[in-house]
All heavy atoms as a GROMACS GRO file, in nm:
protein
  642
    1MET      N    1   8.043   0.934   8.773
    1MET     CA    2   8.084   1.004   8.891
    1MET      C    3   8.111   0.903   9.001
    1MET      O    4   8.033   0.810   9.023
    1MET     CB    5   7.974   1.100   8.935
    1MET     CG    6   8.014   1.180   9.056
    1MET     SD    7   7.881   1.284   9.115
    1MET     CE    8   7.839   1.194   9.261
    2PHE      N    9   8.224   0.921   9.066
    2PHE     CA   10   8.262   0.834   9.177
    2PHE      C   11   8.282   0.920   9.301
    2PHE      O   12   8.340   1.028   9.293
    2PHE     CB   13   8.393   0.762   9.147
    2PHE     CG   14   8.385   0.666   9.033
    2PHE    CD1   15   8.415   0.707   8.904
    2PHE    CD2   16   8.349   0.534   9.053
    2PHE    CE1   17   8.408   0.619   8.798
    2PHE    CE2   18   8.342   0.444   8.948
    2PHE     CZ   19   8.372   0.488   8.820
    3VAL      N   20   8.235   0.872   9.413
    3VAL     CA   21   8.264   0.934   9.542
    3VAL      C   22   8.346   0.830   9.618
    3VAL      O   23   8.293   0.729   9.663
    3VAL     CB   24   8.137   0.974   9.619
    3VAL    CG1   25   8.174   1.033   9.754
    3VAL    CG2   26   8.054   1.071   9.538
    4ASP      N   27   8.475   0.857   9.627
    4ASP     CA   28   8.567   0.762   9.688
    4ASP      C   29   8.579   0.785   9.838
    4ASP      O   30   8.595   0.898   9.884
    4ASP     CB   31   8.705   0.775   9.624
    4ASP     CG   32   8.705   0.735   9.477
    4ASP    OD1   33   8.625   0.649   9.439
    4ASP    OD2   34   8.788   0.790   9.401
    5GLY      N   35   8.573   0.677   9.914
    5GLY     CA   36   8.590   0.684  10.058
    5GLY      C   37   8.737   0.708  10.092
    5GLY      O   38   8.827   0.649  10.032
    6CYS      N   39   8.760   0.796  10.186
    6CYS     CA   40   8.897   0.833  10.223
    6CYS      C   41   8.980   0.712  10.266
    6CYS      O   42   9.095   0.699  10.228
    6CYS     CB   43   8.896   0.940  10.332
    6CYS     SG   44   8.835   1.100  10.275
    7TYR      N   45   8.922   0.626  10.348
    7TYR     CA   46   8.997   0.510  10.396
    7TYR      C   47   9.022   0.411  10.283
    7TYR      O   48   9.135   0.371  10.256
    7TYR     CB   49   8.926   0.440  10.512
    7TYR     CG   50   9.002   0.320  10.558
    7TYR    CD1   51   9.112   0.333  10.640
    7TYR    CD2   52   8.967   0.191  10.514
    7TYR    CE1   53   9.186   0.222  10.679
    7TYR    CE2   54   9.040   0.080  10.552
    7TYR     CZ   55   9.149   0.096  10.635
    7TYR     OH   56   9.222  -0.014  10.672
    8TRP      N   57   8.917   0.370  10.215
    8TRP     CA   58   8.926   0.260  10.118
    8TRP      C   59   9.001   0.297   9.991
    8TRP      O   60   9.050   0.210   9.919
    8TRP     CB   61   8.787   0.209  10.082
    8TRP     CG   62   8.720   0.148  10.200
    8TRP    CD1   63   8.615   0.201  10.269
    8TRP    CD2   64   8.755   0.027  10.266
    8TRP    NE1   65   8.581   0.119  10.374
    8TRP    CE2   66   8.667   0.011  10.375
    8TRP    CE3   67   8.852  -0.068  10.244
    8TRP    CZ2   68   8.674  -0.097  10.461
    8TRP    CZ3   69   8.858  -0.177  10.330
    8TRP    CH2   70   8.770  -0.190  10.436
    9HIS      N   71   9.008   0.425   9.960
    9HIS     CA   72   9.070   0.467   9.834
    9HIS      C   73   9.197   0.548   9.855
    9HIS      O   74   9.250   0.605   9.760
    9HIS     CB   75   8.968   0.542   9.748
    9HIS     CG   76   8.854   0.454   9.709
    9HIS    ND1   77   8.852   0.380   9.594
    9HIS    CD2   78   8.739   0.423   9.774
    9HIS    CE1   79   8.741   0.309   9.588
    9HIS    NE2   80   8.670   0.333   9.697
   10GLY      N   81   9.245   0.556   9.978
   10GLY     CA   82   9.376   0.614  10.005
   10GLY      C   83   9.384   0.764   9.991
   10GLY      O   84   9.481   0.817   9.936
   11CYS      N   85   9.286   0.835  10.042
   11CYS     CA   86   9.288   0.981  10.037
   11CYS      C   87   9.420   1.034  10.092
   11CYS      O   88   9.459   1.000  10.204
   11CYS     CB   89   9.171   1.036  10.120
   11CYS     SG   90   9.174   1.215  10.142
   12PRO      N   91   9.489   1.118  10.016
   12PRO     CA   92   9.617   1.171  10.065
   12PRO      C   93   9.602   1.262  10.186
   12PRO      O   94   9.697   1.282  10.261
   12PRO     CB   95   9.674   1.247   9.945
   12PRO     CG   96   9.560   1.270   9.854
   12PRO     CD   97   9.458   1.164   9.881
   13GLU      N   98   9.482   1.312  10.207
   13GLU     CA   99   9.459   1.403  10.319
   13GLU      C  100   9.413   1.331  10.445
   13GLU      O  101   9.447   1.372  10.556
   13GLU     CB  102   9.354   1.507  10.277
   13GLU     CG  103   9.334   1.619  10.374
   13GLU     CD  104   9.238   1.724  10.319
   13GLU    OE1  105   9.219   1.731  10.196
   13GLU    OE2  106   9.182   1.797  10.401
   14HIS      N  107   9.335   1.223  10.431
   14HIS     CA  108   9.271   1.162  10.548
   14HIS      C  109   9.302   1.015  10.574
   14HIS      O  110   9.270   0.964  10.680
   14HIS     CB  111   9.118   1.176  10.538
   14HIS     CG  112   9.073   1.317  10.542
   14HIS    ND1  113   9.019   1.379  10.431
   14HIS    CD2  114   9.076   1.409  10.640
   14HIS    CE1  115   8.990   1.504  10.464
   14HIS    NE2  116   9.023   1.524  10.589
   15HIS      N  117   9.357   0.946  10.477
   15HIS     CA  118   9.381   0.802  10.495
   15HIS      C  119   9.484   0.779  10.605
   15HIS      O  120   9.588   0.844  10.611
   15HIS     CB  121   9.429   0.738  10.365
   15HIS     CG  122   9.461   0.593  10.382
   15HIS    ND1  123   9.365   0.497  10.395
   15HIS    CD2  124   9.579   0.528  10.390
   15HIS    CE1  125   9.421   0.379  10.409
   15HIS    NE2  126   9.552   0.396  10.407
   16THR      N  127   9.455   0.684  10.691
   16THR     CA  128   9.550   0.642  10.794
   16THR      C  129   9.571   0.492  10.782
   16THR      O  130   9.478   0.418  10.748
   16THR     CB  131   9.500   0.675  10.935
   16THR    OG1  132   9.374   0.613  10.955
   16THR    CG2  133   9.487   0.825  10.956
   17GLN      N  134   9.692   0.450  10.806
   17GLN     CA  135   9.725   0.309  10.795
   17GLN      C  136   9.701   0.241  10.930
   17GLN      O  137   9.752   0.288  11.032
   17GLN     CB  138   9.872   0.294  10.754
   17GLN     CG  139   9.910   0.156  10.710
   17GLN     CD  140   9.833   0.109  10.588
   17GLN    OE1  141   9.793   0.188  10.504
   17GLN    NE2  142   9.812  -0.019  10.578
   18PRO      N  143   9.625   0.133  10.933
   18PRO     CA  144   9.602   0.064  11.060
   18PRO      C  145   9.728  -0.005  11.110
   18PRO      O  146   9.814  -0.045  11.031
   18PRO     CB  147   9.493  -0.038  11.027
   18PRO     CG  148   9.505  -0.060  10.882
   18PRO     CD  149   9.556   0.068  10.822
   19ALA      N  150   9.739  -0.020  11.240
   19ALA     CA  151   9.854  -0.087  11.300
   19ALA      C  152   9.841  -0.239  11.292
   19ALA      O  153   9.940  -0.310  11.281
   19ALA     CB  154   9.869  -0.043  11.446
   20THR      N  155   9.718  -0.287  11.295
   20THR     CA  156   9.694  -0.431  11.291
   20THR      C  157   9.687  -0.478  11.146
   20THR      O  158   9.615  -0.420  11.065
   20THR     CB  159   9.562  -0.465  11.363
   20THR    OG1  160   9.568  -0.414  11.496
   20THR    CG2  161   9.538  -0.614  11.366
   21ASN      N  162   9.762  -0.583  11.114
   21ASN     CA  163   9.762  -0.641  10.980
   21ASN      C  164   9.796  -0.536  10.875
   21ASN      O  165   9.735  -0.530  10.767
   21ASN     CB  166   9.628  -0.708  10.953
   21ASN     CG  167   9.640  -0.825  10.858
   21ASN    OD1  168   9.749  -0.861  10.814
   21ASN    ND2  169   9.527  -0.883  10.825
   22ALA      N  170   9.894  -0.452  10.904
   22ALA     CA  171   9.928  -0.336  10.822
   22ALA      C  172   9.964  -0.372  10.678
   22ALA      O  173   9.922  -0.302  10.585
   22ALA     CB  174  10.042  -0.258  10.887
   23GLU      N  175  10.038  -0.479  10.659
   23GLU     CA  176  10.078  -0.515  10.523
   23GLU      C  177   9.957  -0.552  10.437
   23GLU      O  178   9.947  -0.511  10.321
   23GLU     CB  179  10.178  -0.631  10.526
   23GLU     CG  180  10.231  -0.665  10.388
   23GLU     CD  181  10.336  -0.775  10.390
   23GLU    OE1  182  10.396  -0.801  10.497
   23GLU    OE2  183  10.356  -0.836  10.285
   24TYR      N  184   9.865  -0.629  10.493
   24TYR     CA  185   9.744  -0.666  10.420
   24TYR      C  186   9.668  -0.541  10.376
   24TYR      O  187   9.629  -0.529  10.260
   24TYR     CB  188   9.654  -0.754  10.508
   24TYR     CG  189   9.516  -0.773  10.447
   24TYR    CD1  190   9.494  -0.869  10.350
   24TYR    CD2  191   9.409  -0.692  10.485
   24TYR    CE1  192   9.368  -0.886  10.293
   24TYR    CE2  193   9.283  -0.708  10.429
   24TYR     CZ  194   9.264  -0.804  10.333
   24TYR     OH  195   9.140  -0.819  10.276
   25TRP      N  196   9.647  -0.448  10.470
   25TRP     CA  197   9.569  -0.328  10.438
   25TRP      C  198   9.642  -0.236  10.342
   25TRP      O  199   9.581  -0.177  10.253
   25TRP     CB  200   9.527  -0.255  10.565
   25TRP     CG  201   9.423  -0.332  10.638
   25TRP    CD1  202   9.436  -0.397  10.756
   25TRP    CD2  203   9.289  -0.357  10.593
   25TRP    NE1  204   9.318  -0.461  10.789
   25TRP    CE2  205   9.227  -0.438  10.690
   25TRP    CE3  206   9.216  -0.320  10.481
   25TRP    CZ2  207   9.095  -0.481  10.679
   25TRP    CZ3  208   9.084  -0.363  10.470
   25TRP    CH2  209   9.026  -0.441  10.567
   26ALA      N  210   9.774  -0.227  10.356
   26ALA     CA  211   9.851  -0.144  10.262
   26ALA      C  212   9.838  -0.198  10.120
   26ALA      O  213   9.817  -0.121  10.025
   26ALA     CB  214   9.997  -0.138  10.305
   27ASP      N  215   9.848  -0.329  10.106
   27ASP     CA  216   9.833  -0.392   9.974
   27ASP      C  217   9.691  -0.372   9.920
   27ASP      O  218   9.672  -0.343   9.802
   27ASP     CB  219   9.864  -0.541   9.980
   27ASP     CG  220  10.012  -0.570  10.005
   27ASP    OD1  221  10.095  -0.477   9.991
   27ASP    OD2  222  10.043  -0.686  10.039
   28LYS      N  223   9.592  -0.388  10.007
   28LYS     CA  224   9.451  -0.373   9.965
   28LYS      C  225   9.424  -0.231   9.917
   28LYS      O  226   9.364  -0.210   9.811
   28LYS     CB  227   9.359  -0.407  10.082
   28LYS     CG  228   9.214  -0.378  10.059
   28LYS     CD  229   9.135  -0.503  10.050
   28LYS     CE  230   8.987  -0.474  10.034
   28LYS     NZ  231   8.941  -0.499   9.900
   29ILE      N  232   9.467  -0.132   9.993
   29ILE     CA  233   9.444   0.008   9.956
   29ILE      C  234   9.521   0.042   9.828
   29ILE      O  235   9.468   0.110   9.739
   29ILE     CB  236   9.481   0.103  10.072
   29ILE    CG1  237   9.401   0.070  10.198
   29ILE    CG2  238   9.465   0.248  10.031
   29ILE    CD1  239   9.251   0.069  10.183
   30ALA      N  240   9.644  -0.006   9.818
   30ALA     CA  241   9.723   0.020   9.696
   30ALA      C  242   9.653  -0.038   9.574
   30ALA      O  243   9.650   0.026   9.467
   30ALA     CB  244   9.863  -0.039   9.711
   31ARG      N  245   9.596  -0.156   9.587
   31ARG     CA  246   9.524  -0.216   9.474
   31ARG      C  247   9.397  -0.138   9.442
   31ARG      O  248   9.363  -0.121   9.325
   31ARG     CB  249   9.491  -0.363   9.504
   31ARG     CG  250   9.415  -0.431   9.393
   31ARG     CD  251   9.494  -0.436   9.261
   31ARG     NE  252   9.409  -0.489   9.156
   31ARG     CZ  253   9.385  -0.429   9.040
   31ARG    NH1  254   9.442  -0.314   9.010
   31ARG    NH2  255   9.306  -0.485   8.952
   32ASN      N  256   9.328  -0.087   9.544
   32ASN     CA  257   9.210  -0.004   9.518
   32ASN      C  258   9.249   0.121   9.440
   32ASN      O  259   9.179   0.159   9.345
   32ASN     CB  260   9.143   0.036   9.649
   32ASN     CG  261   9.071  -0.078   9.716
   32ASN    OD1  262   9.052  -0.184   9.658
   32ASN    ND2  263   9.032  -0.058   9.840
   33ILE      N  264   9.358   0.184   9.478
   33ILE     CA  265   9.404   0.305   9.409
   33ILE      C  266   9.438   0.271   9.263
   33ILE      O  267   9.401   0.343   9.170
   33ILE     CB  268   9.525   0.366   9.482
   33ILE    CG1  269   9.481   0.421   9.618
   33ILE    CG2  270   9.592   0.475   9.398
   33ILE    CD1  271   9.596   0.458   9.711
   34GLU      N  272   9.508   0.160   9.246
   34GLU     CA  273   9.544   0.115   9.110
   34GLU      C  274   9.418   0.087   9.027
   34GLU      O  275   9.408   0.128   8.911
   34GLU     CB  276   9.630  -0.011   9.121
   34GLU     CG  277   9.681  -0.064   8.990
   34GLU     CD  278   9.766  -0.188   9.010
   34GLU    OE1  279   9.828  -0.205   9.117
   34GLU    OE2  280   9.770  -0.270   8.917
   35ARG      N  281   9.322   0.020   9.086
   35ARG     CA  282   9.197  -0.013   9.016
   35ARG      C  283   9.119   0.113   8.982
   35ARG      O  284   9.060   0.124   8.874
   35ARG     CB  285   9.111  -0.107   9.100
   35ARG     CG  286   8.991  -0.161   9.025
   35ARG     CD  287   8.906  -0.258   9.106
   35ARG     NE  288   8.980  -0.357   9.180
   35ARG     CZ  289   8.999  -0.356   9.314
   35ARG    NH1  290   8.947  -0.261   9.388
   35ARG    NH2  291   9.068  -0.452   9.372
   36ASP      N  292   9.118   0.211   9.073
   36ASP     CA  293   9.052   0.338   9.044
   36ASP      C  294   9.112   0.403   8.920
   36ASP      O  295   9.040   0.451   8.832
   36ASP     CB  296   9.063   0.433   9.163
   36ASP     CG  297   8.983   0.390   9.284
   36ASP    OD1  298   8.894   0.303   9.270
   36ASP    OD2  299   9.011   0.443   9.394
   37ALA      N  300   9.245   0.405   8.913
   37ALA     CA  301   9.313   0.465   8.797
   37ALA      C  302   9.282   0.387   8.669
   37ALA      O  303   9.258   0.447   8.563
   37ALA     CB  304   9.464   0.471   8.822
   38GLU      N  305   9.282   0.255   8.678
   38GLU     CA  306   9.250   0.172   8.561
   38GLU      C  307   9.107   0.199   8.514
   38GLU      O  308   9.082   0.209   8.393
   38GLU     CB  309   9.266   0.024   8.596
   38GLU     CG  310   9.408  -0.020   8.618
   38GLU     CD  311   9.419  -0.159   8.678
   38GLU    OE1  312   9.315  -0.220   8.714
   38GLU    OE2  313   9.533  -0.207   8.691
   39THR      N  314   9.015   0.207   8.608
   39THR     CA  315   8.875   0.231   8.574
   39THR      C  316   8.857   0.367   8.509
   39THR      O  317   8.789   0.380   8.406
   39THR     CB  318   8.786   0.220   8.700
   39THR    OG1  319   8.800   0.088   8.753
   39THR    CG2  320   8.640   0.249   8.669
   40THR      N  321   8.920   0.468   8.567
   40THR     CA  322   8.913   0.603   8.509
   40THR      C  323   8.967   0.603   8.367
   40THR      O  324   8.904   0.655   8.275
   40THR     CB  325   8.989   0.704   8.598
   40THR    OG1  326   8.924   0.710   8.725
   40THR    CG2  327   8.992   0.841   8.535
   41ASP      N  328   9.084   0.543   8.349
   41ASP     CA  329   9.146   0.539   8.216
   41ASP      C  330   9.058   0.465   8.116
   41ASP      O  331   9.036   0.513   8.004
   41ASP     CB  332   9.284   0.472   8.226
   41ASP     CG  333   9.358   0.474   8.095
   41ASP    OD1  334   9.375   0.585   8.038
   41ASP    OD2  335   9.401   0.366   8.047
   42TYR      N  336   9.005   0.352   8.155
   42TYR     CA  337   8.919   0.272   8.068
   42TYR      C  338   8.796   0.352   8.023
   42TYR      O  339   8.762   0.356   7.905
   42TYR     CB  340   8.877   0.143   8.140
   42TYR     CG  341   8.780   0.060   8.061
   42TYR    CD1  342   8.825  -0.026   7.961
   42TYR    CD2  343   8.644   0.066   8.086
   42TYR    CE1  344   8.736  -0.102   7.888
   42TYR    CE2  345   8.554  -0.011   8.014
   42TYR     CZ  346   8.600  -0.095   7.914
   42TYR     OH  347   8.512  -0.170   7.841
   43LEU      N  348   8.730   0.415   8.119
   43LEU     CA  349   8.610   0.492   8.086
   43LEU      C  350   8.641   0.613   7.999
   43LEU      O  351   8.567   0.644   7.905
   43LEU     CB  352   8.538   0.533   8.215
   43LEU     CG  353   8.475   0.419   8.294
   43LEU    CD1  354   8.427   0.468   8.430
   43LEU    CD2  355   8.362   0.354   8.216
   44GLN      N  356   8.751   0.681   8.028
   44GLN     CA  357   8.788   0.796   7.946
   44GLN      C  358   8.821   0.754   7.804
   44GLN      O  359   8.782   0.822   7.708
   44GLN     CB  360   8.906   0.870   8.009
   44GLN     CG  361   8.867   0.948   8.132
   44GLN     CD  362   8.984   1.011   8.204
   44GLN    OE1  363   9.098   0.965   8.195
   44GLN    NE2  364   8.956   1.117   8.279
   45GLN      N  365   8.890   0.643   7.789
   45GLN     CA  366   8.921   0.594   7.654
   45GLN      C  367   8.795   0.555   7.579
   45GLN      O  368   8.792   0.560   7.455
   45GLN     CB  369   9.018   0.476   7.661
   45GLN     CG  370   9.158   0.519   7.698
   45GLN     CD  371   9.257   0.404   7.690
   45GLN    OE1  372   9.241   0.310   7.612
   45GLN    NE2  373   9.360   0.411   7.772
   46ALA      N  374   8.690   0.519   7.653
   46ALA     CA  375   8.562   0.483   7.590
   46ALA      C  376   8.476   0.607   7.564
   46ALA      O  377   8.364   0.594   7.517
   46ALA     CB  378   8.487   0.384   7.679
   47GLY      N  379   8.529   0.724   7.597
   47GLY     CA  380   8.459   0.848   7.567
   47GLY      C  381   8.378   0.907   7.681
   47GLY      O  382   8.307   1.005   7.662
   48TRP      N  383   8.387   0.849   7.798
   48TRP     CA  384   8.312   0.898   7.913
   48TRP      C  385   8.388   1.012   7.982
   48TRP      O  386   8.511   1.015   7.982
   48TRP     CB  387   8.292   0.786   8.015
   48TRP     CG  388   8.195   0.682   7.970
   48TRP    CD1  389   8.219   0.579   7.884
   48TRP    CD2  390   8.059   0.670   8.010
   48TRP    NE1  391   8.106   0.504   7.867
   48TRP    CE2  392   8.006   0.557   7.943
   48TRP    CE3  393   7.976   0.742   8.095
   48TRP    CZ2  394   7.875   0.517   7.960
   48TRP    CZ3  395   7.845   0.701   8.111
   48TRP    CH2  396   7.797   0.590   8.043
   49THR      N  397   8.314   1.100   8.044
   49THR     CA  398   8.372   1.199   8.133
   49THR      C  399   8.367   1.140   8.273
   49THR      O  400   8.260   1.100   8.320
   49THR     CB  401   8.291   1.331   8.130
   49THR    OG1  402   8.297   1.384   7.998
   49THR    CG2  403   8.345   1.431   8.229
   50VAL      N  404   8.482   1.130   8.336
   50VAL     CA  405   8.490   1.070   8.468
   50VAL      C  406   8.515   1.179   8.571
   50VAL      O  407   8.609   1.258   8.559
   50VAL     CB  408   8.602   0.965   8.475
   50VAL    CG1  409   8.613   0.906   8.615
   50VAL    CG2  410   8.578   0.855   8.371
   51LEU      N  411   8.428   1.183   8.670
   51LEU     CA  412   8.443   1.278   8.780
   51LEU      C  413   8.464   1.196   8.906
   51LEU      O  414   8.388   1.105   8.935
   51LEU     CB  415   8.319   1.365   8.794
   51LEU     CG  416   8.277   1.444   8.671
   51LEU    CD1  417   8.144   1.513   8.695
   51LEU    CD2  418   8.384   1.546   8.636
   52ARG      N  419   8.570   1.231   8.981
   52ARG     CA  420   8.600   1.162   9.107
   52ARG      C  421   8.606   1.264   9.218
   52ARG      O  422   8.669   1.369   9.204
   52ARG     CB  423   8.732   1.087   9.100
   52ARG     CG  424   8.723   0.960   9.020
   52ARG     CD  425   8.847   0.872   9.043
   52ARG     NE  426   8.829   0.744   8.980
   52ARG     CZ  427   8.773   0.640   9.038
   52ARG    NH1  428   8.731   0.646   9.162
   52ARG    NH2  429   8.759   0.527   8.972
   53PHE      N  430   8.541   1.231   9.327
   53PHE     CA  431   8.539   1.318   9.444
   53PHE      C  432   8.570   1.234   9.567
   53PHE      O  433   8.549   1.113   9.568
   53PHE     CB  434   8.400   1.383   9.460
   53PHE     CG  435   8.360   1.462   9.339
   53PHE    CD1  436   8.277   1.407   9.243
   53PHE    CD2  437   8.407   1.591   9.321
   53PHE    CE1  438   8.241   1.478   9.130
   53PHE    CE2  439   8.371   1.664   9.208
   53PHE     CZ  440   8.288   1.607   9.113
   54TRP      N  441   8.619   1.302   9.672
   54TRP     CA  442   8.642   1.236   9.800
   54TRP      C  443   8.519   1.253   9.886
   54TRP      O  444   8.448   1.352   9.877
   54TRP     CB  445   8.764   1.297   9.870
   54TRP     CG  446   8.892   1.265   9.802
   54TRP    CD1  447   8.971   1.351   9.732
   54TRP    CD2  448   8.956   1.137   9.795
   54TRP    NE1  449   9.080   1.284   9.682
   54TRP    CE2  450   9.074   1.153   9.720
   54TRP    CE3  451   8.925   1.011   9.845
   54TRP    CZ2  452   9.160   1.047   9.694
   54TRP    CZ3  453   9.012   0.906   9.819
   54TRP    CH2  454   9.128   0.924   9.744
   55GLU      N  455   8.497   1.156   9.973
   55GLU     CA  456   8.380   1.158  10.061
   55GLU      C  457   8.375   1.282  10.149
   55GLU      O  458   8.268   1.324  10.191
   55GLU     CB  459   8.374   1.033  10.147
   55GLU     CG  460   8.485   1.027  10.252
   55GLU     CD  461   8.472   0.907  10.343
   55GLU    OE1  462   8.362   0.876  10.390
   55GLU    OE2  463   8.576   0.841  10.366
   56HIS      N  464   8.490   1.344  10.177
   56HIS     CA  465   8.492   1.459  10.266
   56HIS      C  466   8.462   1.592  10.195
   56HIS      O  467   8.448   1.693  10.261
   56HIS     CB  468   8.630   1.470  10.336
   56HIS     CG  469   8.741   1.500  10.243
   56HIS    ND1  470   8.823   1.401  10.192
   56HIS    CD2  471   8.786   1.616  10.190
   56HIS    CE1  472   8.913   1.456  10.113
   56HIS    NE2  473   8.892   1.586  10.108
   57GLU      N  474   8.450   1.587  10.063
   57GLU     CA  475   8.425   1.711   9.990
   57GLU      C  476   8.282   1.762  10.015
   57GLU      O  477   8.189   1.684  10.033
   57GLU     CB  478   8.449   1.691   9.841
   57GLU     CG  479   8.596   1.670   9.808
   57GLU     CD  480   8.621   1.665   9.660
   57GLU    OE1  481   8.605   1.769   9.593
   57GLU    OE2  482   8.655   1.555   9.612
   58ASP      N  483   8.270   1.893  10.011
   58ASP     CA  484   8.142   1.958  10.033
   58ASP      C  485   8.041   1.916   9.926
   58ASP      O  486   8.068   1.932   9.806
   58ASP     CB  487   8.162   2.110  10.029
   58ASP     CG  488   8.031   2.185  10.039
   58ASP    OD1  489   7.961   2.166  10.141
   58ASP    OD2  490   7.999   2.261   9.945
   59PRO      N  491   7.928   1.859   9.966
   59PRO     CA  492   7.829   1.811   9.868
   59PRO      C  493   7.781   1.919   9.771
   59PRO      O  494   7.759   1.891   9.653
   59PRO     CB  495   7.714   1.759   9.954
   59PRO     CG  496   7.775   1.729  10.086
   59PRO     CD  497   7.886   1.828  10.104
   60GLU      N  498   7.764   2.040   9.818
   60GLU     CA  499   7.719   2.147   9.728
   60GLU      C  500   7.825   2.178   9.623
   60GLU      O  501   7.792   2.201   9.506
   60GLU     CB  502   7.683   2.272   9.808
   60GLU     CG  503   7.553   2.256   9.884
   60GLU     CD  504   7.510   2.385   9.953
   60GLU    OE1  505   7.542   2.494   9.903
   60GLU    OE2  506   7.442   2.374  10.057
   61SER      N  507   7.950   2.178   9.664
   61SER     CA  508   8.059   2.201   9.569
   61SER      C  509   8.066   2.088   9.466
   61SER      O  510   8.084   2.112   9.346
   61SER     CB  511   8.192   2.212   9.643
   61SER     OG  512   8.299   2.222   9.553
   62VAL      N  513   8.049   1.965   9.512
   62VAL     CA  514   8.049   1.850   9.421
   62VAL      C  515   7.934   1.863   9.323
   62VAL      O  516   7.952   1.845   9.201
   62VAL     CB  517   8.040   1.718   9.501
   62VAL    CG1  518   8.013   1.601   9.408
   62VAL    CG2  519   8.169   1.695   9.580
   63ALA      N  520   7.816   1.896   9.372
   63ALA     CA  521   7.699   1.912   9.284
   63ALA      C  522   7.723   2.022   9.181
   63ALA      O  523   7.688   2.006   9.064
   63ALA     CB  524   7.575   1.942   9.367
   64ASP      N  525   7.784   2.131   9.223
   64ASP     CA  526   7.816   2.240   9.129
   64ASP      C  527   7.911   2.192   9.020
   64ASP      O  528   7.894   2.225   8.902
   64ASP     CB  529   7.878   2.359   9.203
   64ASP     CG  530   7.780   2.434   9.291
   64ASP    OD1  531   7.657   2.414   9.274
   64ASP    OD2  532   7.826   2.511   9.377
   65GLN      N  533   8.012   2.113   9.059
   65GLN     CA  534   8.108   2.063   8.961
   65GLN      C  535   8.043   1.965   8.863
   65GLN      O  536   8.073   1.967   8.743
   65GLN     CB  537   8.226   1.998   9.033
   65GLN     CG  538   8.312   2.098   9.109
   65GLN     CD  539   8.420   2.029   9.187
   65GLN    OE1  540   8.511   1.971   9.128
   65GLN    NE2  541   8.409   2.033   9.319
   66VAL      N  542   7.954   1.882   8.914
   66VAL     CA  543   7.882   1.789   8.826
   66VAL      C  544   7.794   1.868   8.729
   66VAL      O  545   7.793   1.841   8.609
   66VAL     CB  546   7.798   1.688   8.909
   66VAL    CG1  547   7.706   1.607   8.819
   66VAL    CG2  548   7.889   1.598   8.991
   67GLN      N  549   7.724   1.964   8.782
   67GLN     CA  550   7.638   2.047   8.698
   67GLN      C  551   7.719   2.117   8.589
   67GLN      O  552   7.678   2.120   8.472
   67GLN     CB  553   7.563   2.149   8.783
   67GLN     CG  554   7.462   2.231   8.706
   67GLN     CD  555   7.386   2.326   8.798
   67GLN    OE1  556   7.444   2.390   8.884
   67GLN    NE2  557   7.256   2.332   8.778
   68GLU      N  558   7.833   2.172   8.624
   68GLU     CA  559   7.916   2.241   8.525
   68GLU      C  560   7.968   2.144   8.420
   68GLU      O  561   7.975   2.176   8.302
   68GLU     CB  562   8.032   2.314   8.592
   68GLU     CG  563   8.122   2.387   8.495
   68GLU     CD  564   8.048   2.479   8.396
   68GLU    OE1  565   7.950   2.546   8.437
   68GLU    OE2  566   8.088   2.484   8.278
   69SER      N  567   8.003   2.023   8.462
   69SER     CA  568   8.049   1.923   8.368
   69SER      C  569   7.939   1.886   8.268
   69SER      O  570   7.965   1.872   8.148
   69SER     CB  571   8.096   1.798   8.443
   69SER     OG  572   8.140   1.700   8.354
   70VAL      N  573   7.817   1.872   8.316
   70VAL     CA  574   7.705   1.840   8.228
   70VAL      C  575   7.681   1.956   8.132
   70VAL      O  576   7.662   1.935   8.011
   70VAL     CB  577   7.577   1.809   8.311
   70VAL    CG1  578   7.455   1.800   8.222
   70VAL    CG2  579   7.596   1.679   8.388
   71ARG      N  580   7.683   2.078   8.183
   71ARG     CA  581   7.664   2.194   8.095
   71ARG      C  582   7.773   2.203   7.989
   71ARG      O  583   7.743   2.233   7.872
   71ARG     CB  584   7.662   2.322   8.179
   71ARG     CG  585   7.534   2.339   8.257
   71ARG     CD  586   7.533   2.468   8.334
   71ARG     NE  587   7.404   2.484   8.400
   71ARG     CZ  588   7.385   2.556   8.508
   71ARG    NH1  589   7.486   2.621   8.565
   71ARG    NH2  590   7.265   2.566   8.562
   72ALA      N  591   7.897   2.177   8.028
   72ALA     CA  592   8.006   2.181   7.930
   72ALA      C  593   7.986   2.075   7.823
   72ALA      O  594   8.008   2.101   7.703
   72ALA     CB  595   8.140   2.161   8.002
   73ALA      N  596   7.943   1.956   7.862
   73ALA     CA  597   7.919   1.850   7.765
   73ALA      C  598   7.806   1.888   7.669
   73ALA      O  599   7.813   1.861   7.550
   73ALA     CB  600   7.886   1.720   7.838
   74LEU      N  601   7.703   1.952   7.722
   74LEU     CA  602   7.592   1.995   7.637
   74LEU      C  603   7.637   2.104   7.539
   74LEU      O  604   7.597   2.102   7.421
   74LEU     CB  605   7.476   2.046   7.723
   74LEU     CG  606   7.402   1.939   7.802
   74LEU    CD1  607   7.301   2.003   7.896
   74LEU    CD2  608   7.333   1.841   7.708
   75ARG      N  609   7.722   2.195   7.586
   75ARG     CA  610   7.773   2.299   7.494
   75ARG      C  611   7.857   2.237   7.383
   75ARG      O  612   7.848   2.278   7.268
   75ARG     CB  613   7.859   2.401   7.572
   75ARG     CG  614   7.778   2.498   7.655
   75ARG     CD  615   7.864   2.612   7.709
   75ARG     NE  616   7.972   2.568   7.795
   75ARG     CZ  617   7.963   2.554   7.928
   75ARG    NH1  618   7.847   2.578   7.989
   75ARG    NH2  619   8.066   2.514   7.998
   76GLU      N  620   7.938   2.139   7.417
   76GLU     CA  621   8.024   2.072   7.318
   76GLU      C  622   7.942   1.995   7.216
   76GLU      O  623   7.982   1.982   7.100
   76GLU     CB  624   8.122   1.978   7.386
   76GLU     CG  625   8.230   2.049   7.464
   76GLU     CD  626   8.320   1.953   7.539
   76GLU    OE1  627   8.315   1.829   7.511
   76GLU    OE2  628   8.395   1.998   7.626
   77SER      N  629   7.827   1.945   7.257
   77SER     CA  630   7.746   1.863   7.166
   77SER      C  631   7.665   1.947   7.068
   77SER      O  632   7.609   1.894   6.972
   77SER     CB  633   7.655   1.769   7.245
   77SER     OG  634   7.553   1.842   7.310
   78ASN      N  635   7.655   2.076   7.095
   78ASN     CA  636   7.577   2.164   7.006
   78ASN      C  637   7.664   2.227   6.900
   78ASN      O  638   7.770   2.241   6.892
   78ASN     CB  639   7.507   2.274   7.086
   78ASN     CG  640   7.395   2.215   7.170
   78ASN    OD1  641   7.329   2.122   7.128
   78ASN    ND2  642   7.375   2.269   7.288
   0.00000   0.00000   0.00000
């Protein structure tokens, strides 16, 4: 499970581009997004269930989704 920060991971809803040193930050955020996708793909190919959430998401909703994912995995294993 990953909880991605809106600024550092380029949230489409909340990320804002800084005016100072904009090219550096745009490249940094783009690489973070790329790395997130690579990490997700790598873990999924290794058989892991990957859950990603944004920092602004409701914690109770996130907990419910994690719980449901665990329950689904347990049902599949039986």
